[in-house]
Each structure stands twice: as C-alpha cells, then as structure tokens.
C-alpha positions as CSV (number, residue, x, y, z in Angstrom):
1,X,-19.1,-28.2,-32.5
2,X,-17.4,-31.2,-31.0
3,X,-14.5,-30.8,-28.6
4,X,-11.7,-31.8,-30.9
5,X,-12.0,-29.0,-33.5
6,X,-12.6,-26.5,-30.7
7,X,-9.5,-27.5,-28.9
8,X,-7.6,-27.0,-32.2
9,X,-8.9,-23.5,-32.5
10,X,-8.1,-22.4,-28.9
11,X,-4.8,-20.8,-28.0
12,X,-2.7,-23.3,-26.0
13,X,-2.5,-20.9,-23.0
14,X,-6.3,-20.9,-22.5
15,X,-7.2,-24.4,-21.5
16,X,-4.9,-24.7,-18.5
17,X,-6.2,-21.4,-17.0
18,X,-8.1,-21.9,-13.8
19,X,-11.6,-20.2,-13.6
20,X,-11.7,-17.2,-11.3
21,X,-13.4,-18.2,-8.0
22,X,-16.2,-15.6,-7.7
23,X,-18.1,-17.5,-5.0
24,X,-21.8,-18.2,-4.6
25,X,-24.5,-15.6,-4.9
26,X,-27.1,-15.0,-2.2
27,X,-29.9,-16.4,-4.3
28,X,-28.0,-19.7,-4.9
29,X,-27.3,-20.1,-1.2
30,X,-30.9,-19.5,-0.3
31,X,-32.1,-22.1,-2.9
32,X,-29.4,-24.7,-2.2
33,X,-29.5,-24.6,1.6
34,X,-33.0,-23.5,2.3
35,X,-32.0,-20.4,4.4
36,X,-33.7,-17.0,4.3
37,X,-31.2,-14.8,6.2
38,X,-27.9,-14.3,4.4
39,X,-24.6,-12.8,5.6
40,X,-22.5,-11.9,2.6
41,X,-18.9,-12.1,4.0
42,X,-17.1,-13.5,0.9
43,X,-16.5,-10.6,-1.5
44,X,-15.2,-7.7,0.7
45,X,-18.2,-5.6,-0.1
46,X,-19.0,-2.4,1.9
47,X,-21.8,-3.2,4.3
48,X,-22.8,0.5,4.4
49,X,-23.5,0.5,0.7
50,X,-23.0,3.6,-1.5
51,X,-23.7,7.2,-0.7
52,X,-27.3,8.3,-1.0
53,X,-26.0,10.6,-3.8
54,X,-25.6,7.6,-6.0
55,X,-29.3,6.7,-5.9
56,X,-30.1,10.3,-6.8
57,X,-27.7,10.2,-9.7
58,X,-29.3,7.1,-11.1
59,X,-32.8,8.5,-11.1
60,X,-34.0,9.1,-14.7
61,X,-31.2,7.1,-16.4
62,X,-33.7,4.8,-17.9
63,X,-34.5,7.6,-20.3
64,X,-31.0,7.6,-21.6
65,X,-30.1,3.9,-22.0
66,X,-30.6,4.2,-25.8
67,X,-27.4,6.4,-25.9
68,X,-23.9,5.2,-25.7
69,X,-21.9,6.3,-22.7
70,X,-18.9,8.7,-23.0
71,X,-16.2,6.3,-24.2
72,X,-13.5,8.4,-22.6
73,X,-15.1,8.8,-19.2
74,X,-14.2,12.4,-19.5
75,X,-15.9,13.8,-16.4
76,X,-14.8,11.0,-14.1
77,X,-11.2,11.1,-15.3
78,X,-11.1,14.8,-14.7
79,X,-12.5,14.6,-11.2
80,X,-10.1,11.7,-10.2
81,X,-7.1,13.5,-11.7
82,X,-7.9,16.7,-9.7
83,X,-8.0,14.9,-6.4
84,X,-5.0,12.7,-7.1
85,X,-2.8,15.5,-8.3
86,X,-2.5,14.0,-11.8
87,X,-3.4,15.1,-15.3
88,X,-6.6,13.7,-16.9
89,X,-4.4,12.0,-19.5
90,X,-2.8,9.9,-16.8
91,X,-6.1,8.4,-15.7
92,X,-7.6,5.2,-17.1
93,X,-11.0,3.9,-16.2
94,X,-12.1,0.3,-16.3
95,X,-15.0,-2.0,-15.7
96,X,-13.5,-2.7,-12.3
97,X,-9.8,-2.5,-11.8
98,X,-9.5,-6.1,-13.1
99,X,-10.4,-4.7,-16.5
100,X,-7.3,-2.5,-16.3
101,X,-5.2,-5.5,-15.3
102,X,-6.4,-7.2,-18.4
103,X,-5.6,-4.2,-20.6
104,X,-2.1,-4.1,-19.2
105,X,-1.5,-7.7,-20.0
106,X,-3.0,-7.4,-23.5
107,X,-0.9,-4.4,-24.3
108,X,2.4,-5.4,-22.8
109,X,2.9,-9.1,-22.4
110,X,4.1,-11.6,-25.0
111,X,4.9,-15.4,-24.6
112,X,7.9,-15.9,-22.4
113,X,7.8,-12.5,-20.6
114,X,8.1,-12.7,-16.8
115,X,5.7,-11.3,-14.3
116,X,6.2,-11.2,-10.5
117,X,3.4,-11.4,-8.0
118,X,2.4,-12.9,-4.6
119,X,0.9,-16.2,-3.6
120,X,-1.7,-16.4,-2.3
121,X,-2.9,-13.5,-4.2
122,X,-5.6,-12.0,-6.4
123,X,-6.2,-14.7,-8.9
124,X,-6.2,-12.4,-11.9
125,X,-2.6,-11.3,-11.2
126,X,-1.7,-14.8,-12.4
127,X,-4.5,-15.7,-14.8
128,X,-4.2,-12.7,-17.1
129,X,-0.4,-12.9,-17.6
130,X,-0.7,-16.7,-18.2
131,X,-3.4,-16.0,-20.7
132,X,-0.8,-14.0,-22.7
133,X,1.8,-16.8,-22.4
134,X,3.9,-15.0,-19.8
135,X,5.7,-16.8,-17.1
136,X,4.6,-16.0,-13.5
137,X,6.8,-16.0,-10.5
138,X,4.7,-16.0,-7.3
139,X,6.5,-15.3,-4.0
140,X,5.6,-17.0,-0.8
141,X,4.6,-15.3,2.5
142,X,6.7,-15.5,5.6
143,X,5.6,-18.0,8.3
144,X,4.0,-15.0,10.1
145,X,1.7,-14.4,7.1
146,X,3.5,-11.2,6.1
147,X,5.2,-10.1,2.9
148,X,8.8,-11.5,2.5
149,X,10.5,-8.1,1.7
150,X,14.0,-9.7,1.1
151,X,12.5,-12.2,-1.4
152,X,10.6,-9.4,-3.1
153,X,13.7,-7.3,-3.5
154,X,15.8,-10.2,-4.8
155,X,13.1,-11.1,-7.3
156,X,12.6,-7.5,-8.5
157,X,16.3,-7.1,-9.1
158,X,16.1,-9.9,-11.6
159,X,14.1,-7.6,-13.8
160,X,10.6,-9.0,-14.5
161,X,8.7,-7.2,-17.2
162,X,5.8,-6.4,-14.9
163,X,5.7,-6.6,-11.1
164,X,2.1,-6.8,-9.7
165,X,2.2,-5.7,-6.1
166,X,-1.0,-5.7,-4.1
167,X,-0.7,-3.4,-1.1
168,X,-2.4,-4.4,1.1
169,X,-2.5,-8.0,0.0
170,X,-5.7,-9.7,-1.1
171,X,-6.5,-12.3,0.4
172,X,-4.1,-11.9,3.3
173,X,-4.4,-8.3,4.3
174,X,-0.7,-7.7,5.1
175,X,1.0,-4.6,3.8
176,X,4.3,-3.0,2.8
177,X,4.9,0.0,5.0
178,X,6.6,3.2,3.7
179,X,10.1,2.0,4.5
180,X,9.5,-1.3,2.8
181,X,8.0,0.4,-0.2
182,X,11.1,2.5,-0.6
183,X,13.2,-0.6,-0.6
184,X,11.0,-2.2,-3.3
185,X,11.4,0.9,-5.4
186,X,15.2,0.9,-5.0
187,X,15.4,-2.8,-5.9
188,X,13.3,-2.4,-9.1
189,X,15.1,-1.9,-12.5
190,X,14.0,1.1,-14.5
191,X,12.6,-1.2,-17.2
192,X,10.1,-3.0,-15.0
193,X,6.5,-1.8,-15.0
194,X,5.3,-1.5,-11.4
195,X,1.6,-2.3,-11.1
196,X,0.6,-1.3,-7.6
197,X,-2.9,-2.7,-6.9
198,X,-4.4,-0.6,-4.1
199,X,-7.9,-2.0,-4.2
200,X,-8.1,-1.5,-0.4
201,X,-6.3,1.8,-0.3
202,X,-9.1,3.7,1.6
203,X,-8.9,1.2,4.5
204,X,-5.2,0.8,4.5
205,X,-4.4,4.5,4.7
206,X,-5.7,4.3,8.3
207,X,-3.0,1.8,9.2
208,X,0.1,3.3,10.7
209,X,3.0,3.5,8.2
210,X,1.0,2.8,5.1
211,X,2.9,4.5,2.2
212,X,1.7,7.4,0.1
213,X,2.6,5.5,-3.1
214,X,1.7,8.3,-5.5
215,X,4.0,10.7,-3.7
216,X,6.8,8.2,-3.8
217,X,6.3,7.3,-7.4
218,X,6.0,10.8,-8.9
219,X,9.7,11.3,-8.7
220,X,10.6,7.9,-10.2
221,X,11.9,7.8,-13.7
222,X,10.2,4.5,-14.4
223,X,6.9,3.3,-15.7
224,X,4.2,2.7,-13.1
225,X,0.5,2.5,-12.5
226,X,-1.5,2.6,-9.3
227,X,-4.9,0.8,-9.5
228,X,-7.8,1.6,-7.2
229,X,-11.5,0.8,-7.3
230,X,-15.0,2.0,-6.5
231,X,-16.1,-1.5,-5.6
232,X,-14.9,-1.7,-2.0
233,X,-14.9,1.5,0.1
234,X,-17.1,3.4,-2.3
235,X,-19.8,0.7,-2.3
236,X,-20.2,0.3,-6.1
237,X,-19.3,-3.4,-6.5
238,X,-22.4,-4.1,-8.6
239,X,-21.6,-1.4,-11.1
240,X,-18.0,-2.2,-11.7
241,X,-15.8,0.9,-11.9
242,X,-12.0,0.9,-11.3
243,X,-9.4,3.4,-12.2
244,X,-5.6,3.7,-12.6
245,X,-3.2,6.6,-12.2
246,X,-0.3,6.1,-14.6
247,X,3.2,7.5,-14.7
248,X,2.5,9.2,-18.0
249,X,-0.2,9.6,-20.6
250,X,1.7,7.4,-23.0
251,X,0.9,4.3,-20.9
252,X,-2.8,5.2,-20.9
253,X,-2.7,5.6,-24.6
254,X,-1.3,2.1,-25.0
255,X,-4.2,0.8,-22.8
256,X,-6.7,2.7,-24.9
257,X,-5.6,0.6,-27.9
258,X,-6.7,-2.6,-26.4
259,X,-9.7,-1.7,-24.2
260,X,-13.2,-2.1,-25.5
261,X,-14.5,1.3,-26.6
262,X,-17.4,1.6,-24.1
263,X,-16.0,-0.4,-21.3
264,X,-17.7,1.7,-18.5
265,X,-21.4,2.0,-18.9
266,X,-23.5,5.1,-18.3
267,X,-24.9,4.2,-15.0
268,X,-21.5,3.2,-13.6
269,X,-20.0,6.6,-14.7
270,X,-22.8,8.5,-13.1
271,X,-22.7,6.5,-9.9
272,X,-18.9,6.8,-9.6
273,X,-19.1,10.6,-10.0
274,X,-21.8,10.9,-7.4
275,X,-19.9,8.7,-4.9
276,X,-16.7,10.6,-5.6
277,X,-18.5,13.8,-4.6
278,X,-19.5,12.4,-1.2
279,X,-16.1,11.5,0.3
280,X,-17.4,12.0,3.9
281,X,-19.9,9.1,3.5
282,X,-17.1,6.8,2.3
283,X,-14.7,7.9,5.0
284,X,-17.3,7.2,7.7
285,X,-18.0,3.8,6.3
286,X,-14.3,3.0,6.2
287,X,-13.6,4.1,9.8
288,X,-16.5,2.1,11.1
289,X,-15.5,-1.0,9.1
290,X,-12.0,-0.8,10.5
291,X,-13.4,-0.5,14.0
292,X,-15.6,-3.6,13.4
293,X,-12.6,-5.5,12.0
294,X,-10.5,-4.8,15.1
295,X,-13.4,-5.9,17.3
296,X,-13.8,-9.1,15.4
297,X,-10.1,-9.9,15.6
298,X,-10.3,-9.5,19.4
299,X,-13.4,-11.7,19.6
300,X,-11.9,-14.4,17.5
301,X,-8.8,-14.5,19.6
302,X,-11.0,-14.7,22.7
303,X,-12.5,-17.9,21.3
304,X,-9.1,-19.6,21.6
305,X,-9.9,-22.1,19.0
306,X,-7.2,-24.7,18.7
307,X,-4.9,-24.2,15.7
308,X,-6.5,-20.9,14.6
309,X,-4.3,-18.0,13.3
310,X,-5.4,-14.6,12.0
311,X,-3.2,-12.8,9.5
312,X,-2.6,-9.1,10.1
313,X,-5.0,-7.1,8.0
314,X,-5.0,-3.5,6.8
315,X,-8.1,-4.1,4.7
316,X,-11.8,-4.9,5.2
317,X,-11.4,-8.6,5.6
318,X,-9.5,-11.2,7.6
319,X,-7.5,-14.2,6.4
320,X,-8.0,-16.9,9.0
321,X,-6.2,-20.2,9.3
322,X,-8.7,-22.6,10.8
323,X,-6.2,-25.2,11.6
324,X,-8.4,-27.8,9.8
325,X,-9.6,-28.3,6.2
326,X,-11.8,-25.4,5.2
327,X,-14.3,-27.3,3.1
328,X,-16.4,-28.8,5.9
329,X,-16.4,-25.5,7.8
330,X,-17.4,-23.6,4.7
331,X,-20.3,-26.0,4.1
332,X,-21.5,-25.7,7.6
333,X,-21.3,-21.9,7.4
334,X,-23.3,-21.9,4.1
335,X,-26.0,-24.1,5.8
336,X,-26.4,-21.3,8.3
337,X,-26.6,-18.7,5.5
338,X,-23.1,-17.3,6.0
339,X,-21.1,-16.9,2.8
340,X,-17.3,-16.7,3.4
341,X,-14.6,-17.6,0.9
342,X,-12.6,-20.8,1.5
343,X,-9.2,-20.6,-0.1
344,X,-8.3,-23.3,-2.6
345,X,-4.7,-22.6,-3.6
346,X,-2.4,-25.5,-2.6
347,X,-1.0,-25.0,0.8
348,X,-3.9,-22.8,2.0
349,X,-6.7,-25.3,2.2
350,X,-7.2,-24.5,5.9
351,X,-7.8,-20.8,5.3
352,X,-10.9,-18.8,4.8
353,X,-11.2,-15.1,3.9
354,X,-14.0,-13.3,5.8
355,X,-15.2,-9.9,4.9
356,X,-16.1,-7.4,7.6
357,X,-19.8,-7.0,7.6
358,X,-22.3,-5.3,9.9
359,X,-22.0,-6.0,13.6
360,X,-24.9,-8.4,13.3
361,X,-23.3,-10.3,10.4
362,X,-20.0,-10.4,12.3
363,X,-21.7,-11.8,15.4
364,X,-23.5,-14.4,13.3
365,X,-20.2,-15.5,11.8
366,X,-18.5,-15.6,15.2
367,X,-21.3,-17.6,16.9
368,X,-21.5,-20.1,13.9
369,X,-17.7,-20.6,13.8
370,X,-17.6,-21.5,17.5
371,X,-20.5,-23.9,17.1
372,X,-19.0,-25.6,14.0
373,X,-15.6,-26.0,15.5
374,X,-16.9,-27.3,18.8
375,X,-19.2,-29.8,17.0
376,X,-16.4,-31.1,14.8
377,X,-13.2,-31.3,16.9
C-alpha cells in the first residue's frame, strides 16, 4: 500500500505523535560499538534483579503456556488490595503501568479535552492524550529543577479533565512533599480525575516528607487513581506488570471496557505474585540503591565539572545537566559500553538521565564522564 491511501486512513492525531524513546538495547550497543562490557544505566532498572522467589515461580510454566492466563488477574488483585487497604474491585492490572495510562485515555478522553502534566516528563503522559485528540498543558520546572507548586495549583484550578502527576518526577526525580500534595488536592476541582503516577514509590517513600497519597486520597470525594509498577523496585521490567488503585470500582469497570482481555500474561502474573510475597528482598534492594544514589551524587559534585547541575532526586536515577550538548557525551559513553539516556525535549538537550546501577557500574560511569568532559572542553 502506498503512502497516500494509508495517510487517508489514519486518524489525524496519529502522524504528529512522537515515537516513545525506549533507548538502545545491550545487544545493539555491543554490535554497534564493538564493546563487550555493558552498564545499563538508561531505563531505571533494579540492579539487584528480582527476588529468588520469582525464578521458583516460573519453573514449570512452559507446561502451561497453551492455556490463557486469568483475564481478571484475580489472585494478584486480591494480594495488592489487601496490602494497600483497598477492595479487589478497586485494583486494575496492566502490562506495565503505561498500559493503564492508555486505558484511562481510551476510556475518558475525547478531542478537545484538556490534560495537565509536567515537562520534561514521562513521554506517554503526553503521547496517549494527544492520541485521543486531547489538548495537553505541560508545566515547566522552576530554575532549581523542582516542581512549580504555584503553577500547578493555578493550572489545576482551571479544571483539566485529567491531571497526570508523576511523584516523584520522571525524568527529573523531584517530588511533591506531603504539604505540597495537600495544596494540590485543595486546588483540584471535584470533576478532575487525578492520575498519580508513583512508578518510583518504593524509593521515594524513604525520602523525608514524601506523602502517603493513598491515605490522603481515601477521604476525597473525587475520582482518582494511583499507579505503581513491578518494573522498578520489584525487578520485573522484562515481564511488564503495573497496577492501579482507584477511588472506586466504577472507574476500574470503565477501564475493563477498553483493555485487551488477556493483557497480563501468565508468567507476569506468577512472577508478580512471587515478588509481592518477598517484600524484604525488594526493601533491601531499594535501601541499597538509595545509598548508591547518594554516594554517586557526592562523587559527581566532587568532580566539579564546569556547568554541571544535578536535579534533586527521590527516585533511582539522576537528571544531570552537563552544561554542554548531550549528544557527543552520550556517543562517547556508548563507545565505552555505558548506556545512559540523553534527553531530547526542547530546552533539555544538555541533560542526561542516569539510572543508579551497581557500585561497579556507577564507578564506570563516573570515570567515563570525567574522561569525556576533560577530553572535550
């Protein structure tokens, strides 16, 4: 089929959408740059991996792949609900939390609806609403690379249909504390759906002042949903499991109308249940990662590289302003087998996001960054 008829078939909202920047795989970097040792510091993965219980849960699943998974994710929803103090009917499970973001947009957005989010931010907070023809207002950071609370409150008061609030921010790492979160709630009209994206919740809850959003939202007479994921702290990025805790079962029932029937596969459900049952493993990995993050921040500051800034982070990554175009630095890192994520949004072409890896990975990145900057003043 040639391009002209295809363009005529496509919805007008689709062609202008940017592709999501998923980054390069380890195999591609090995082949392209001829390196053998890879440090994966682009996708905010857990360097400790998943609980050993996950491997045990996956043993023998090959004998069951001819059967469809439980479309309702009954066991997983029940376990999550019990720990989160919710009813099973308030829980929705997705193929990653981005699957739930897409469900929300499919179910609730029409052309001309308004969505509020942050920039820079998680790309799908803009891509999915624009896919549905919605208008997106993206708020800027403060010069200190923090959320602009006053701007958020003013924009929320204008009544967007959906407000997508990532706390802490991806890619920046900054967070709304408990007092700021209460101001956000007070500023939000009852008719706005609050979508609180807490993909990095397990890391952020170690930060002083991080809000207990579920406790704050339970008394709110408004629609809301809190999104979390097994991809980060729980170490299941390769299996894609996310979940949402909704204000009421009616919202989940709407999402059920638009989700694919078997959106979470059998292996993913089994792995998520096993990981969920080994919370101490996850908690240890999170504590160590936060310790590694703080050490890396101190080491980066000690380099005293000209023009460099590091955004405050409550997550498992750092958003670093290199003070120079990020493209050449990123290429030099890739040539050394280090995969970071250069930011491409206008106004942020000097920033890279670096995941916290093992101490060895973090040291490789630190040493490489110093060499690269010193070689290209």
